[in-house]
N, C-alpha and C positions, 0 to 999 in steps of 0.2 A: 152313476154317481149316487152315493147314499146320502139321503137328506137327514138333517138333524132337527128334531123338534125343539125349539128354544124353551118351550114350557116344561120339557122333561130335563133338559141339560142346564137349566138356570133356575135360580130361586133361592129361597131361604135355606140356610144350612142347618141341619140338625146335629146334635151331639149325643153320643152314647158313652156310657161309662167305659173307660179303658182299663185303668188300674188306680191304686192309691199309693201316694208317697208313704214312706215308712212312718213319718210322724206328721207331715204337713197337711195333707188333704187329698181330695180326689182329682183325677185327671180324666177329662172327657175328650174323645177324638171326634172331629167333625166327619160327617159322611157327605163328601162333596158329590154333587149331582152329575158330574161328568161321566161319559160312557167309558167302559173299560178299554174300548178301542182307541180312545183319545184322552187318557187320564191327565190330570194336572201334574206338573213336575214337583209339586209340593203337597204337604198335608198340613192340617190345622188342628190344634188342640187348645182346649180351655182348661185352666187349672187354678187351684187356690191353695194358699198356705195359711194355716191358722195362726193367730197371734202367738209369739214366743216359740215358734217352730220354724223349721226349714224344709224346703223341698229336698229331694235326694240329690247328692252331687252327681252331675250328669256329664258324660263325655261320649261323643259318638262321631260317626263318619260324616254326618251331614252338617251343613251350615244351618243356623237357627236364628230367628229373630223373636224377641219377647216384646210384647206391647202390654204395658201395665195399665189395667183398667181401673183398679181401685186399690187403696192401701199404700203402704210404704215398707221398704225393706233394705237391708244391706246386701248388695250384690258382691259376690266373690267370683272372679274368673281369672284363670291362669294365676299370676301372683299379684293381682290388683283387687282393690275394693272400691265401692262407691255406693251412694244411696240412690234408689229408684223410687219415684212417686207416680201416682196416677198421671197418665199422659206421656210418661217417659218410654223410650224404646231402647233396647240393648240388642246388639248383634254379636254372634259368636261364630268364629270360623270353625272348620272341622277340627275335631280332636282337642278343643280347648275346654278344660273342665270348667263348669259353671254351676252356681248354686245361689239361692237367695234366702235370707233369714228375715222373717216378718218381725220387725221391731215395733210395729204400731199396735194400737188397741183393736183394730178391725181386721177382718180377713183381707189378705192380699190376693187379688184376682188378676190373672194374666191370660193373654192369648199367645200361643206359640205358632209360628209358621216355620216349617223345616223342609228343606229340599231333599228329595229322594235321590239316592244314589243307585247306580245300576245294580240290579240284583236284590234291592231292598223290597 
């Protein structure tokens, strides 16, 4: 039986630059400490949207949850809209288009948790 050292497979998560939205801001992907032989079924990203800009319209195979850390913006998903503020959470099912426009004076910062699909 293989043992797992909790000091290696647990702890503070670091983020590395992943890509930039067309106009909104940077996206950083978390590097989770779990071993490749037992990966988490999800990944985590941290991103921001500058005032008066939007993140890219997104649609994908995975489910996703956004946790708004700071700022405020107008969320558009499928054919609906709503306002999100710091502390709010939004969830999107697979293949539902979603985007947020920062309507506030400060950067909107969010954390995304998204489930990996087979083959991703």
